[in-house]
Every structure is written in structure tokens, then in C-alpha cells.
C-alpha positions as CSV (number, residue, x, y, z in Angstrom):
1,X,7.5,-70.0,-45.4
2,X,9.3,-67.5,-48.1
3,X,7.7,-66.0,-51.2
4,X,7.0,-68.5,-54.0
5,X,5.7,-69.1,-57.7
6,X,1.6,-69.8,-57.6
7,X,2.0,-73.4,-58.8
8,X,-1.6,-74.6,-60.5
9,X,-2.8,-76.6,-57.2
10,X,-5.6,-77.0,-56.2
11,X,-6.1,-76.1,-52.5
12,X,-9.4,-78.4,-50.2
13,X,-10.1,-75.4,-48.2
14,X,-12.2,-75.7,-45.4
15,X,-13.7,-72.7,-43.4
16,X,-15.3,-72.8,-39.5
17,X,-18.5,-70.8,-38.8
18,X,-17.3,-71.6,-35.3
19,X,-19.3,-72.1,-31.9
20,X,-18.4,-70.3,-29.4
21,X,-17.7,-71.7,-25.9
22,X,-17.0,-71.8,-22.6
23,X,-13.9,-74.6,-22.6
24,X,-12.8,-75.0,-18.5
25,X,-9.2,-74.2,-19.6
26,X,-6.8,-74.6,-22.8
27,X,-6.3,-77.9,-22.8
28,X,-9.9,-78.7,-23.4
29,X,-10.3,-75.6,-26.1
30,X,-6.8,-77.6,-27.5
31,X,-9.5,-81.0,-27.3
32,X,-12.2,-78.7,-28.7
33,X,-9.7,-77.8,-31.7
34,X,-8.9,-81.9,-32.2
35,X,-12.5,-82.3,-32.4
36,X,-13.2,-79.9,-35.3
37,X,-10.2,-80.2,-36.8
38,X,-10.5,-84.2,-36.8
39,X,-13.7,-83.5,-39.6
40,X,-12.3,-81.3,-41.1
41,X,-9.3,-83.7,-42.3
42,X,-12.6,-86.3,-42.9
43,X,-13.8,-84.1,-45.4
44,X,-10.4,-83.7,-47.1
45,X,-9.6,-80.3,-46.4
46,X,-5.7,-79.2,-46.6
47,X,-5.6,-75.6,-45.0
48,X,-8.4,-75.0,-42.0
49,X,-9.1,-71.8,-41.1
50,X,-10.6,-70.4,-37.8
51,X,-13.1,-67.3,-37.6
52,X,-11.0,-63.8,-35.6
53,X,-10.8,-64.2,-31.7
54,X,-12.2,-67.8,-32.3
55,X,-9.9,-68.9,-29.0
56,X,-11.5,-65.2,-26.6
57,X,-13.9,-67.6,-25.0
58,X,-11.3,-68.7,-23.0
59,X,-11.4,-65.2,-21.0
60,X,-14.3,-66.7,-18.7
61,X,-11.9,-69.6,-17.6
62,X,-8.8,-67.4,-17.3
63,X,-10.6,-65.1,-15.3
64,X,-12.3,-67.4,-13.5
65,X,-15.6,-65.5,-12.4
66,X,-19.0,-65.4,-14.1
67,X,-19.3,-61.7,-14.5
68,X,-18.3,-61.1,-18.2
69,X,-15.9,-58.0,-17.7
70,X,-14.0,-56.4,-20.8
71,X,-10.8,-55.3,-19.4
72,X,-10.2,-58.4,-17.5
73,X,-10.6,-60.8,-20.1
74,X,-8.8,-59.0,-22.7
75,X,-5.5,-59.3,-19.5
76,X,-5.6,-62.9,-19.4
77,X,-6.1,-63.4,-22.8
78,X,-2.4,-62.0,-23.5
79,X,-1.1,-63.4,-20.3
80,X,-1.8,-66.6,-21.6
81,X,-1.4,-66.2,-25.3
82,X,2.0,-67.7,-25.4
83,X,0.1,-70.9,-23.7
84,X,-2.7,-70.6,-26.0
85,X,-0.7,-70.2,-29.1
86,X,1.5,-73.3,-27.8
87,X,-1.8,-75.5,-28.3
88,X,-3.1,-74.1,-31.6
89,X,0.7,-74.7,-32.8
90,X,0.0,-78.7,-31.1
91,X,-3.7,-78.4,-32.9
92,X,-1.9,-78.8,-36.6
93,X,0.8,-81.4,-36.0
94,X,-2.3,-83.6,-34.7
95,X,-4.3,-82.8,-37.4
96,X,-1.6,-83.1,-40.1
97,X,-3.5,-79.7,-41.5
98,X,-2.5,-76.4,-42.0
99,X,-4.0,-74.0,-39.5
100,X,-5.1,-70.3,-39.9
101,X,-5.9,-70.4,-35.9
102,X,-8.4,-67.8,-35.7
103,X,-6.6,-64.4,-34.1
104,X,-5.1,-63.9,-30.3
105,X,-4.7,-60.9,-28.8
106,X,-0.7,-60.6,-28.0
107,X,1.3,-57.7,-26.5
108,X,4.5,-57.2,-28.1
109,X,8.0,-56.2,-26.9
110,X,6.5,-52.1,-27.1
111,X,3.6,-53.4,-25.0
112,X,1.0,-53.0,-26.7
113,X,-1.1,-55.1,-28.3
114,X,-1.3,-56.5,-31.6
115,X,-4.6,-58.5,-32.8
116,X,-2.4,-61.8,-34.5
117,X,-3.2,-64.2,-36.9
118,X,-1.1,-67.2,-36.6
119,X,-0.8,-69.4,-39.6
120,X,0.4,-72.6,-38.7
121,X,1.6,-75.9,-41.2
122,X,1.9,-79.3,-40.1
123,X,5.2,-79.2,-38.5
124,X,3.9,-76.7,-36.4
125,X,6.3,-74.2,-37.9
126,X,4.4,-70.5,-37.7
127,X,4.1,-67.4,-39.7
128,X,1.7,-64.3,-38.7
129,X,-0.2,-61.6,-39.8
130,X,-1.5,-58.8,-37.7
131,X,-4.4,-56.9,-37.8
132,X,-3.9,-52.8,-39.5
133,X,-7.3,-51.5,-39.3
134,X,-8.7,-51.6,-35.7
135,X,-12.8,-51.2,-35.2
136,X,-14.6,-48.8,-32.4
137,X,-14.5,-51.6,-30.0
138,X,-10.9,-52.2,-30.7
139,X,-9.2,-49.1,-29.8
140,X,-11.5,-47.7,-27.8
141,X,-12.4,-50.2,-25.7
142,X,-9.8,-52.9,-25.6
143,X,-6.9,-50.9,-26.1
144,X,-5.7,-52.8,-29.2
145,X,-3.0,-51.6,-31.6
146,X,-2.8,-51.4,-35.4
147,X,-0.3,-54.1,-36.5
148,X,2.5,-54.8,-39.0
149,X,1.8,-54.0,-42.5
150,X,0.2,-56.6,-45.0
151,X,2.2,-59.5,-45.7
152,X,2.0,-62.6,-48.1
153,X,2.7,-66.4,-47.0
154,X,4.2,-68.7,-49.1
155,X,2.2,-72.3,-48.9
156,X,2.3,-75.3,-51.0
157,X,-1.0,-73.9,-53.1
158,X,1.5,-71.0,-53.8
159,X,1.4,-67.3,-52.2
160,X,-1.8,-66.3,-50.2
161,X,-2.2,-62.9,-47.7
162,X,-4.6,-62.6,-45.0
163,X,-6.7,-60.0,-43.9
164,X,-8.3,-59.9,-40.8
165,X,-12.3,-58.9,-40.5
166,X,-12.1,-55.1,-40.4
167,X,-9.2,-55.1,-42.6
168,X,-10.4,-56.7,-45.2
169,X,-13.0,-53.5,-46.0
170,X,-10.2,-51.4,-46.6
171,X,-8.9,-52.1,-51.0
172,X,-5.5,-50.8,-50.2
173,X,-5.2,-53.5,-48.0
174,X,-5.7,-56.8,-50.3
175,X,-4.5,-55.2,-53.1
176,X,-1.1,-55.0,-51.7
177,X,-1.2,-58.4,-50.8
178,X,-2.8,-59.4,-54.4
179,X,0.1,-57.1,-55.8
180,X,2.8,-59.3,-53.6
181,X,1.3,-62.7,-55.8
182,X,-1.7,-63.5,-53.5
183,X,-4.1,-65.6,-55.4
184,X,-6.4,-66.3,-52.4
185,X,-6.8,-64.0,-49.5
186,X,-7.7,-65.7,-45.9
187,X,-10.2,-63.1,-44.2
188,X,-11.6,-64.9,-41.1
189,X,-14.4,-62.4,-38.6
190,X,-15.3,-61.5,-35.5
191,X,-19.0,-59.5,-35.7
192,X,-21.9,-59.4,-33.7
193,X,-24.6,-57.9,-35.3
194,X,-25.4,-58.6,-39.0
195,X,-24.5,-55.0,-40.3
196,X,-21.3,-56.0,-39.2
197,X,-21.6,-59.8,-40.7
198,X,-23.1,-57.9,-44.0
199,X,-20.1,-55.2,-44.1
200,X,-17.3,-57.5,-44.1
201,X,-19.2,-60.1,-46.3
202,X,-19.8,-57.3,-49.0
203,X,-16.6,-55.9,-49.2
204,X,-15.0,-59.5,-49.7
205,X,-16.8,-60.1,-52.3
206,X,-16.1,-56.6,-53.9
207,X,-12.0,-57.2,-53.2
208,X,-12.4,-60.5,-54.7
209,X,-14.5,-58.6,-58.0
210,X,-11.6,-56.1,-57.8
211,X,-8.6,-57.8,-57.6
212,X,-10.0,-61.4,-59.5
213,X,-9.0,-63.4,-56.9
214,X,-10.4,-65.3,-54.8
215,X,-11.3,-64.2,-51.0
216,X,-12.7,-66.5,-48.0
217,X,-14.4,-65.6,-44.9
218,X,-15.8,-67.3,-41.6
219,X,-16.8,-66.3,-38.3
220,X,-18.1,-66.9,-35.0
221,X,-21.3,-67.5,-34.2
222,X,-23.5,-68.1,-31.0
223,X,-24.0,-66.5,-27.9
224,X,-22.1,-66.1,-25.2
225,X,-23.4,-64.1,-22.5
226,X,-20.3,-65.1,-20.2
227,X,-18.2,-63.3,-22.4
228,X,-17.7,-59.5,-22.7
229,X,-15.7,-59.7,-26.0
230,X,-18.4,-63.1,-27.8
231,X,-21.6,-62.4,-26.8
232,X,-22.7,-62.2,-29.4
233,X,-21.7,-63.5,-33.0
234,X,-23.7,-63.7,-36.3
235,X,-22.9,-64.5,-40.0
236,X,-21.9,-67.6,-42.0
237,X,-18.7,-68.8,-44.2
238,X,-18.5,-68.1,-47.6
239,X,-15.8,-68.1,-50.1
240,X,-16.0,-65.4,-53.3
241,X,-14.2,-65.4,-56.6
242,X,-14.2,-62.7,-59.9
243,X,-18.0,-62.5,-61.3
244,X,-16.9,-63.1,-64.5
245,X,-16.6,-66.1,-67.8
246,X,-16.0,-69.4,-65.4
247,X,-17.0,-68.4,-62.3
248,X,-20.7,-68.0,-60.1
249,X,-23.2,-66.0,-61.7
250,X,-23.2,-64.2,-58.4
251,X,-19.4,-64.7,-57.8
252,X,-20.0,-67.2,-54.6
253,X,-18.7,-70.5,-54.8
254,X,-19.2,-71.5,-51.3
255,X,-21.7,-70.5,-48.6
256,X,-22.7,-72.3,-45.1
257,X,-26.0,-71.3,-43.0
258,X,-26.5,-68.5,-41.2
259,X,-25.4,-68.6,-37.6
260,X,-24.5,-72.2,-37.5
261,X,-22.0,-74.0,-36.5
262,X,-20.1,-75.8,-39.3
263,X,-17.5,-76.5,-41.8
264,X,-18.1,-75.2,-45.1
265,X,-15.8,-76.4,-47.8
266,X,-14.3,-75.4,-51.1
267,X,-12.3,-76.3,-54.0
268,X,-10.0,-73.7,-55.2
269,X,-7.9,-73.3,-58.2
270,X,-5.4,-70.9,-58.5
271,X,-5.0,-71.9,-62.6
272,X,-8.6,-70.7,-62.2
273,X,-6.9,-66.8,-61.3
274,X,-4.6,-67.3,-64.0
275,X,-6.9,-68.1,-66.5
276,X,-9.4,-64.9,-65.6
277,X,-7.4,-62.7,-65.1
278,X,-5.5,-63.5,-68.9
279,X,-9.1,-64.3,-70.5
280,X,-12.2,-63.1,-68.3
281,X,-14.7,-60.5,-70.0
282,X,-12.5,-57.4,-67.8
283,X,-9.8,-57.0,-66.6
284,X,-10.3,-55.5,-62.6
285,X,-6.9,-57.2,-61.6
286,X,-4.7,-55.5,-65.0
287,X,-7.2,-51.8,-64.6
288,X,-6.5,-51.3,-61.1
289,X,-5.7,-47.4,-61.2
290,X,-2.1,-46.7,-60.9
291,X,-2.3,-43.4,-59.7
292,X,-5.2,-41.7,-57.2
293,X,-7.7,-39.2,-57.8
294,X,-6.3,-36.5,-55.1
295,X,-7.3,-33.4,-57.4
296,X,-11.0,-32.9,-57.0
297,X,-13.9,-32.4,-59.7
298,X,-14.2,-29.0,-60.9
299,X,-18.3,-28.3,-61.5
300,X,-19.1,-26.5,-64.9
301,X,-21.1,-23.4,-64.8
302,X,-24.6,-24.2,-65.5
């Protein structure tokens, strides 16, 4: 998955509003992936995207407890992470799809836990993007640590970026990926309130405008009182583009129904991004400030 020029080839993208349930174990989680990925394949998808922390629904089964316990769930997920990742890779191979399998908490050699997004090709080959900005829950209650800086990933449709949930709320994270050649940024999310969901939604739309690129979001949905981390899940999937010529007037190319389990499909063409950056009514991508406004404004006496 090395860097390559962006080819003018459309992508059929599928975003899963993932229903949080209670699988009995990793094999059952794999069967659930098979079920949903078969639907994506039937819908013509080439790249399927799951939300942040979707696999954490396994926490209750792994702890073998009916009592939601944040620390116990995290410890069990981290211990099982290699087996869960292997199941994700096997599911991508079985479906014959590219798969961004959400994220999972993984312990690194330094002993710290990162929130890691695996991008898997149809042969099971793997690349990863860490979440860089931690939410209060991750930092203060789970002890998850900021991971690697933003990267871009080579795909049959060109270079794409991954900005996990909170990362999409920070312009420079997405901008680094766009400057490295990304025309599409995937932002899988997990939000337990509409406040949180709308922060991700609004910021993802802003990133699409300021970079003249596509940004796609997709959340976990449903309630799971047995899970300490995924007890409540709100939102819908959507794809945002530049609000300019050749795009919808509100910039929304696709969106799902609030809180409903479903796939949301979108046909995305990198040639449209090249065209709007070349011929748009505005040139947000080109006109990104090259210097920071580090000096405070000077007040003018009345």
C-alpha cells in the first residue's frame, strides 16, 4: 500500500451504520461481518467501512460477565485484539472486498494502548492508521494513548486518508492527509449522544469544504446496556463533498437514516475532485493559509 498517483477511477463506497449487539464470541463476530459484507458486496461495494470501536461489542462475551465494567472490557479486548484482527482479515478475504474494519484497541511494544484502524485489502493484506487525538473517555477512563501521525494509503482508486472520529474535528489532521495526496478521507466514528455525532458531522463537512475533497463518516448505532463502552450509540452515515459546482448545494452526497442499522452507498469519482480544484467557484484547497496567524490583533483606539 505504497503511495501512487490518483487515477480517475470511480469508487463504490459502502458505509455501515453498525448495530451494536451481543455476539457470543469472536467466531460469531466473524459471522456477523460475513452477513453484513455480503450485503455490501450485493450492493456493488468495492470498499466497505465499519465504525470506530464496532468490535468492542465483544467486550461482554470476552469478560463472561453481565456487569458492564470499563476496565475489564478494555483488558479483554486488548488481549483478544490479535484474534479479532485475524477474523477481520479473514472476513475481508471471504467477501472479496476492501475493508476498513472500524478500530480496535491494541497494545504496542511500549506497553501503551492505541486505538487502531485496520485497512484490509481483499487478499487480507493490512495497513493501519492510529487515532491521534484522544477523547476524554479514552484518555481519562480507558487510558488509551495518542498514536501515529496521519498517513495516506494506496488503493486501486488512489490515495485515501483515515481520520478516526475526534481526529476529523481537527483541520490539520485531515489537511496533512490531503496534502499527501488523499482525495477521500474516511472518518469512522462512535458517539453516544447527538451532540457528539453532530460535532463529527459538522466538522467532517467543514473538512470537505476547506480541502475540496470527499469525507465519509459512519457510526455505531443502538443501545447496549451490557456494554460499558458502547451503551448508547447515535448517528447516521454520510458522505460530504465540496459545496461548489458539480456537487449538491448542501455538499451532502449520501446519508442514512438516524440510528438505523443499514448500509449507505455512494459513487465517488476522484476526477470530480480534480475538476473542482481546477475550475471551482472558489479554491479552498489552493488557498489554505501557508502561514499561521501567530500575532494577536492590535486594538485600534477609539
